[in-house]
C-alpha positions, 0 to 999 in steps of 0.5 A: 503351543506343544500338546502331547498325545500318548497311548497304545496302538489303535486307541484313537490318538492319531485321529484325535492328534490330527483333528487337534492340529487342524483345529489349532493350526499346529504341526503334527509329528507322528513320533512312531514314524521313526521307529516304523522307518528303522523297522521297515528299512530292516524288514526290506533288507532282510535284517534280523529285527533282533540284531540291535547293532544293525538297528542302531545303525539304521537309526543313525543313518535315518533322515526325514527325507528317507523316513517320508519316502519309507512311509509310502510303502505298503508295509509301513502302516501294516500289522508287520510294519507295526510289529517291527517298529515295536521291536526296534523301539524297545532298543535303547540305542535306537531310541537315543539316536532318534530322540533328538530328532524328536525333541529338536522339533518342538523348538522349530516346528514346521508344516510338511511344506517346510513353513513355520508353525506356532506349535506342535502336536506330538502323537506317540507313546512317551511324548509327555514323559520323555520327549516333552515332559514340560508340555503344558497340555498332555493326553493319554488316550487308551481303550481295551485291547479288544476294542483297539484290535477290532479298530485296527482289523477293520482298518486293515480290511477297508484297505483291502489287506488280509487280516484275522481278528485273533491274530491282530489281537494277539499283536496288540496284547504283545505290543502292549506288553513290550511297550509297558516293560521297556526299561528306559521309557515304559509307556504310561501316562505322564503324572499330569496327563488327562486320560481318555478311555475311548472304548465307549466313545466316538472320535467326535466325543473324544475330540470335544473332551479334548478341546474342553481341556485345551480351552480351559488351559489357554 
């Protein structure tokens, strides 16, 4: 079983994806990690994020092991890391080099320990339109920019990180605009995706709605 969960940052798709993966015993693949890894590596090497050639080279050299290692860095999930990921993911050359890695996972999904899985939950921005367009179950999770910014702000504060709501909101809006205007793979719901607006929903409500959809299809 392959399930795709797309949507903008801080809409709740990651939490939903992990809960669904646990319930149905599926592997979990956060496709945004590959872009965060490339962006963070460029930051750590003091590279200009606008240097497309360097970004493509970093993407070409990225391995699963190095991606997992980079994910341990404090900036991997920070606003700085998210901004870098959004920038490098807009480069078609970077996307092309990482696309095969993401697509092939559906053919042989595995858990973190390497054991085979019976399916995968994809969490990203274009998994239902580009990576797995043939997936039978697709979700697009969204929420207002203000709600998403507050969630991300609260997350940063809970982790003891310095953050300002206005700055986080500005970053969210900029990322939305950039992701929506990518030429090769703009962020948008697949034609057959179920759209869930989580602005006024708790995670349990979102999860229950998603389970209803899944149970109805399987």
